[in-house]
KOLKOL-202906 format. One record per residue (C-alpha): residue number from 1; residue in three letters; chain; x, y negated, z. Coordinates in Angstrom, 3 decimals, always signed. Last residue first. Example, Ala and Ser with C-alpha at 12.3 -4.5 7.8 and 13.67 -1.06 7.14 Angstrom:
<pts>
<pt><pos>2</pos><code>Ser</code><unit>A</unit><xx>+13.670</xx><yy>+1.060</yy><zz>+7.140</zz></pt>
<pt><pos>1</pos><code>Ala</code><unit>A</unit><xx>+12.300</xx><yy>+4.500</yy><zz>+7.800</zz></pt>
</pts>
This chain:
<pts>
<pt><pos>109</pos><code>Val</code><unit>A</unit><xx>+12.420</xx><yy>+11.740</yy><zz>+12.907</zz></pt>
<pt><pos>108</pos><code>Thr</code><unit>A</unit><xx>+10.039</xx><yy>+12.697</yy><zz>+10.120</zz></pt>
<pt><pos>107</pos><code>Arg</code><unit>A</unit><xx>+11.763</xx><yy>+12.527</yy><zz>+6.742</zz></pt>
<pt><pos>106</pos><code>Arg</code><unit>A</unit><xx>+15.090</xx><yy>+13.748</yy><zz>+8.090</zz></pt>
<pt><pos>105</pos><code>Asn</code><unit>A</unit><xx>+13.385</xx><yy>+16.627</yy><zz>+9.886</zz></pt>
<pt><pos>104</pos><code>Ser</code><unit>A</unit><xx>+12.024</xx><yy>+18.113</yy><zz>+6.641</zz></pt>
<pt><pos>103</pos><code>Gln</code><unit>A</unit><xx>+15.520</xx><yy>+18.030</yy><zz>+5.145</zz></pt>
<pt><pos>102</pos><code>Asp</code><unit>A</unit><xx>+16.956</xx><yy>+19.994</yy><zz>+8.070</zz></pt>
<pt><pos>101</pos><code>Ile</code><unit>A</unit><xx>+14.263</xx><yy>+22.664</yy><zz>+7.864</zz></pt>
<pt><pos>100</pos><code>Ser</code><unit>A</unit><xx>+14.894</xx><yy>+23.203</yy><zz>+4.160</zz></pt>
<pt><pos>99</pos><code>Arg</code><unit>A</unit><xx>+18.659</xx><yy>+23.226</yy><zz>+4.620</zz></pt>
<pt><pos>98</pos><code>Ala</code><unit>A</unit><xx>+18.394</xx><yy>+25.745</yy><zz>+7.466</zz></pt>
<pt><pos>97</pos><code>Leu</code><unit>A</unit><xx>+16.305</xx><yy>+28.059</yy><zz>+5.317</zz></pt>
<pt><pos>96</pos><code>Glu</code><unit>A</unit><xx>+18.789</xx><yy>+27.737</yy><zz>+2.443</zz></pt>
<pt><pos>95</pos><code>Lys</code><unit>A</unit><xx>+21.659</xx><yy>+28.606</yy><zz>+4.809</zz></pt>
<pt><pos>94</pos><code>Arg</code><unit>A</unit><xx>+19.740</xx><yy>+31.571</yy><zz>+6.162</zz></pt>
<pt><pos>93</pos><code>Ser</code><unit>A</unit><xx>+19.483</xx><yy>+32.849</yy><zz>+2.607</zz></pt>
<pt><pos>92</pos><code>Val</code><unit>A</unit><xx>+16.248</xx><yy>+33.193</yy><zz>+0.658</zz></pt>
<pt><pos>91</pos><code>Gly</code><unit>A</unit><xx>+15.940</xx><yy>+36.699</yy><zz>-0.753</zz></pt>
<pt><pos>90</pos><code>Leu</code><unit>A</unit><xx>+12.152</xx><yy>+36.828</yy><zz>-1.104</zz></pt>
<pt><pos>89</pos><code>Glu</code><unit>A</unit><xx>+11.910</xx><yy>+38.999</yy><zz>+2.020</zz></pt>
<pt><pos>88</pos><code>Leu</code><unit>A</unit><xx>+13.898</xx><yy>+36.299</yy><zz>+3.841</zz></pt>
<pt><pos>87</pos><code>Leu</code><unit>A</unit><xx>+11.218</xx><yy>+33.794</yy><zz>+2.873</zz></pt>
<pt><pos>86</pos><code>Ser</code><unit>A</unit><xx>+8.550</xx><yy>+36.122</yy><zz>+4.228</zz></pt>
<pt><pos>85</pos><code>Lys</code><unit>A</unit><xx>+10.387</xx><yy>+36.616</yy><zz>+7.513</zz></pt>
<pt><pos>84</pos><code>Ile</code><unit>A</unit><xx>+10.738</xx><yy>+32.826</yy><zz>+7.867</zz></pt>
<pt><pos>83</pos><code>Leu</code><unit>A</unit><xx>+7.073</xx><yy>+32.130</yy><zz>+7.180</zz></pt>
<pt><pos>82</pos><code>Leu</code><unit>A</unit><xx>+5.904</xx><yy>+34.944</yy><zz>+9.451</zz></pt>
<pt><pos>81</pos><code>Asp</code><unit>A</unit><xx>+8.057</xx><yy>+33.718</yy><zz>+12.353</zz></pt>
<pt><pos>80</pos><code>Met</code><unit>A</unit><xx>+6.943</xx><yy>+30.123</yy><zz>+11.815</zz></pt>
<pt><pos>79</pos><code>Ser</code><unit>A</unit><xx>+3.450</xx><yy>+31.383</yy><zz>+12.568</zz></pt>
<pt><pos>78</pos><code>Val</code><unit>A</unit><xx>+0.447</xx><yy>+30.861</yy><zz>+10.308</zz></pt>
<pt><pos>77</pos><code>Ser</code><unit>A</unit><xx>-2.795</xx><yy>+29.826</yy><zz>+12.039</zz></pt>
<pt><pos>76</pos><code>Ala</code><unit>A</unit><xx>-2.015</xx><yy>+26.132</yy><zz>+11.517</zz></pt>
<pt><pos>75</pos><code>Asp</code><unit>A</unit><xx>-2.245</xx><yy>+26.510</yy><zz>+7.743</zz></pt>
<pt><pos>74</pos><code>Gly</code><unit>A</unit><xx>+0.857</xx><yy>+25.234</yy><zz>+5.952</zz></pt>
<pt><pos>73</pos><code>Ala</code><unit>A</unit><xx>-0.633</xx><yy>+25.624</yy><zz>+2.463</zz></pt>
<pt><pos>72</pos><code>Glu</code><unit>A</unit><xx>+1.906</xx><yy>+28.250</yy><zz>+1.377</zz></pt>
<pt><pos>71</pos><code>Met</code><unit>A</unit><xx>+1.234</xx><yy>+30.373</yy><zz>+4.430</zz></pt>
<pt><pos>70</pos><code>Lys</code><unit>A</unit><xx>-2.528</xx><yy>+29.998</yy><zz>+4.014</zz></pt>
<pt><pos>69</pos><code>Ala</code><unit>A</unit><xx>-2.284</xx><yy>+31.198</yy><zz>+0.411</zz></pt>
<pt><pos>68</pos><code>Val</code><unit>A</unit><xx>-0.148</xx><yy>+34.134</yy><zz>+1.576</zz></pt>
<pt><pos>67</pos><code>Arg</code><unit>A</unit><xx>-2.836</xx><yy>+35.004</yy><zz>+4.139</zz></pt>
<pt><pos>66</pos><code>Ser</code><unit>A</unit><xx>-5.524</xx><yy>+34.858</yy><zz>+1.446</zz></pt>
<pt><pos>65</pos><code>Gln</code><unit>A</unit><xx>-3.523</xx><yy>+37.262</yy><zz>-0.707</zz></pt>
<pt><pos>64</pos><code>Ser</code><unit>A</unit><xx>-3.393</xx><yy>+39.758</yy><zz>+2.138</zz></pt>
<pt><pos>63</pos><code>Ser</code><unit>A</unit><xx>-0.525</xx><yy>+41.242</yy><zz>+4.135</zz></pt>
<pt><pos>62</pos><code>Asn</code><unit>A</unit><xx>+1.804</xx><yy>+44.217</yy><zz>+3.962</zz></pt>
<pt><pos>61</pos><code>Ile</code><unit>A</unit><xx>+4.823</xx><yy>+42.073</yy><zz>+2.979</zz></pt>
<pt><pos>60</pos><code>Arg</code><unit>A</unit><xx>+5.117</xx><yy>+43.464</yy><zz>-0.567</zz></pt>
<pt><pos>59</pos><code>Arg</code><unit>A</unit><xx>+1.354</xx><yy>+43.741</yy><zz>-0.913</zz></pt>
<pt><pos>58</pos><code>Ala</code><unit>A</unit><xx>+1.059</xx><yy>+40.025</yy><zz>-0.120</zz></pt>
<pt><pos>57</pos><code>Phe</code><unit>A</unit><xx>+3.707</xx><yy>+39.256</yy><zz>-2.740</zz></pt>
<pt><pos>56</pos><code>Ala</code><unit>A</unit><xx>+1.656</xx><yy>+41.002</yy><zz>-5.393</zz></pt>
<pt><pos>55</pos><code>Ala</code><unit>A</unit><xx>-1.526</xx><yy>+39.213</yy><zz>-4.276</zz></pt>
<pt><pos>54</pos><code>Gln</code><unit>A</unit><xx>+0.130</xx><yy>+35.797</yy><zz>-4.214</zz></pt>
<pt><pos>53</pos><code>Ser</code><unit>A</unit><xx>+1.421</xx><yy>+36.441</yy><zz>-7.708</zz></pt>
<pt><pos>52</pos><code>Leu</code><unit>A</unit><xx>+5.099</xx><yy>+37.181</yy><zz>-8.116</zz></pt>
<pt><pos>51</pos><code>Arg</code><unit>A</unit><xx>+7.184</xx><yy>+35.614</yy><zz>-10.870</zz></pt>
<pt><pos>50</pos><code>Lys</code><unit>A</unit><xx>+10.355</xx><yy>+35.673</yy><zz>-8.716</zz></pt>
<pt><pos>49</pos><code>Leu</code><unit>A</unit><xx>+10.597</xx><yy>+31.901</yy><zz>-9.237</zz></pt>
<pt><pos>48</pos><code>Gln</code><unit>A</unit><xx>+6.912</xx><yy>+31.697</yy><zz>-8.250</zz></pt>
<pt><pos>47</pos><code>Arg</code><unit>A</unit><xx>+7.582</xx><yy>+33.391</yy><zz>-4.923</zz></pt>
<pt><pos>46</pos><code>His</code><unit>A</unit><xx>+10.609</xx><yy>+31.138</yy><zz>-4.387</zz></pt>
<pt><pos>45</pos><code>Lys</code><unit>A</unit><xx>+8.612</xx><yy>+27.940</yy><zz>-4.949</zz></pt>
<pt><pos>44</pos><code>Lys</code><unit>A</unit><xx>+5.612</xx><yy>+29.102</yy><zz>-2.919</zz></pt>
<pt><pos>43</pos><code>Leu</code><unit>A</unit><xx>+7.788</xx><yy>+30.089</yy><zz>+0.030</zz></pt>
<pt><pos>42</pos><code>Asp</code><unit>A</unit><xx>+9.723</xx><yy>+26.843</yy><zz>-0.242</zz></pt>
<pt><pos>41</pos><code>Arg</code><unit>A</unit><xx>+6.523</xx><yy>+24.823</yy><zz>-0.024</zz></pt>
<pt><pos>40</pos><code>Gly</code><unit>A</unit><xx>+5.443</xx><yy>+26.834</yy><zz>+3.017</zz></pt>
<pt><pos>39</pos><code>Leu</code><unit>A</unit><xx>+8.843</xx><yy>+26.333</yy><zz>+4.657</zz></pt>
<pt><pos>38</pos><code>Ala</code><unit>A</unit><xx>+8.595</xx><yy>+22.581</yy><zz>+4.102</zz></pt>
<pt><pos>37</pos><code>Leu</code><unit>A</unit><xx>+5.060</xx><yy>+22.509</yy><zz>+5.527</zz></pt>
<pt><pos>36</pos><code>Lys</code><unit>A</unit><xx>+6.143</xx><yy>+24.430</yy><zz>+8.605</zz></pt>
<pt><pos>35</pos><code>Met</code><unit>A</unit><xx>+9.100</xx><yy>+22.099</yy><zz>+9.147</zz></pt>
<pt><pos>34</pos><code>Glu</code><unit>A</unit><xx>+6.899</xx><yy>+19.004</yy><zz>+8.684</zz></pt>
<pt><pos>33</pos><code>Ile</code><unit>A</unit><xx>+4.485</xx><yy>+20.327</yy><zz>+11.301</zz></pt>
<pt><pos>32</pos><code>Phe</code><unit>A</unit><xx>+7.314</xx><yy>+20.886</yy><zz>+13.776</zz></pt>
<pt><pos>31</pos><code>Ala</code><unit>A</unit><xx>+8.701</xx><yy>+17.392</yy><zz>+13.147</zz></pt>
<pt><pos>30</pos><code>Met</code><unit>A</unit><xx>+5.235</xx><yy>+15.916</yy><zz>+13.750</zz></pt>
<pt><pos>29</pos><code>Glu</code><unit>A</unit><xx>+4.939</xx><yy>+17.708</yy><zz>+17.074</zz></pt>
<pt><pos>28</pos><code>Lys</code><unit>A</unit><xx>+8.393</xx><yy>+16.500</yy><zz>+18.088</zz></pt>
<pt><pos>27</pos><code>Asp</code><unit>A</unit><xx>+7.633</xx><yy>+12.898</yy><zz>+17.061</zz></pt>
<pt><pos>26</pos><code>Thr</code><unit>A</unit><xx>+4.509</xx><yy>+13.044</yy><zz>+19.201</zz></pt>
<pt><pos>25</pos><code>Leu</code><unit>A</unit><xx>+1.131</xx><yy>+13.370</yy><zz>+17.540</zz></pt>
<pt><pos>24</pos><code>Glu</code><unit>A</unit><xx>-1.709</xx><yy>+10.934</yy><zz>+18.171</zz></pt>
<pt><pos>23</pos><code>Leu</code><unit>A</unit><xx>-3.792</xx><yy>+12.404</yy><zz>+15.332</zz></pt>
<pt><pos>22</pos><code>Phe</code><unit>A</unit><xx>-4.310</xx><yy>+8.983</yy><zz>+13.720</zz></pt>
<pt><pos>21</pos><code>Asp</code><unit>A</unit><xx>-0.772</xx><yy>+7.809</yy><zz>+14.479</zz></pt>
<pt><pos>20</pos><code>Gln</code><unit>A</unit><xx>+0.830</xx><yy>+10.947</yy><zz>+13.054</zz></pt>
<pt><pos>19</pos><code>Ala</code><unit>A</unit><xx>-1.480</xx><yy>+10.857</yy><zz>+10.051</zz></pt>
<pt><pos>18</pos><code>Asp</code><unit>A</unit><xx>-0.321</xx><yy>+7.338</yy><zz>+9.201</zz></pt>
<pt><pos>17</pos><code>Gly</code><unit>A</unit><xx>-1.160</xx><yy>+3.864</yy><zz>+10.377</zz></pt>
<pt><pos>16</pos><code>Leu</code><unit>A</unit><xx>-3.346</xx><yy>+0.867</yy><zz>+9.718</zz></pt>
<pt><pos>15</pos><code>Arg</code><unit>A</unit><xx>-5.638</xx><yy>-0.830</yy><zz>+12.211</zz></pt>
<pt><pos>14</pos><code>Trp</code><unit>A</unit><xx>-8.438</xx><yy>-2.730</yy><zz>+10.514</zz></pt>
<pt><pos>13</pos><code>Gly</code><unit>A</unit><xx>-9.527</xx><yy>-5.975</yy><zz>+12.137</zz></pt>
<pt><pos>12</pos><code>Lys</code><unit>A</unit><xx>-10.255</xx><yy>-8.053</yy><zz>+9.044</zz></pt>
<pt><pos>11</pos><code>Ala</code><unit>A</unit><xx>-6.810</xx><yy>-9.668</yy><zz>+9.273</zz></pt>
<pt><pos>10</pos><code>Glu</code><unit>A</unit><xx>-5.293</xx><yy>-6.154</yy><zz>+9.303</zz></pt>
<pt><pos>9</pos><code>Leu</code><unit>A</unit><xx>-7.063</xx><yy>-5.351</yy><zz>+6.029</zz></pt>
<pt><pos>8</pos><code>Lys</code><unit>A</unit><xx>-5.878</xx><yy>-8.559</yy><zz>+4.366</zz></pt>
<pt><pos>7</pos><code>Lys</code><unit>A</unit><xx>-2.329</xx><yy>-8.065</yy><zz>+5.662</zz></pt>
<pt><pos>6</pos><code>Arg</code><unit>A</unit><xx>-2.161</xx><yy>-4.529</yy><zz>+4.246</zz></pt>
<pt><pos>5</pos><code>Ser</code><unit>A</unit><xx>-3.438</xx><yy>-5.666</yy><zz>+0.873</zz></pt>
<pt><pos>4</pos><code>Ala</code><unit>A</unit><xx>-0.769</xx><yy>-8.377</yy><zz>+0.734</zz></pt>
<pt><pos>3</pos><code>Arg</code><unit>A</unit><xx>+2.024</xx><yy>-6.021</yy><zz>+1.794</zz></pt>
<pt><pos>2</pos><code>Asn</code><unit>A</unit><xx>+1.373</xx><yy>-3.409</yy><zz>-0.861</zz></pt>
<pt><pos>1</pos><code>Met</code><unit>A</unit><xx>+0.000</xx><yy>+0.000</yy><zz>+0.000</zz></pt>
</pts>
């Protein structure tokens, strides 16, 4: 949003912020969410690079297609453990995992 539009809205009493402000999340909570989202994006990227459908990958990890979709979308019900194990199953190295997590933290904190 440009500065002029922001000032007009604030002058009319609107309070502007981001998702973190709206949900009243701490920096640590936001960092955790960003990490999960980054891992989900990486999961989708690496699954597609291996030319696996969600259903095919789900069979490979003894899960369901809908669960894989939730993993890639960053659904709150998906654990970090499952995301990391799934990425390792796709051949992602620990160094690549660390890089993904590190880059997500730079945007948030």
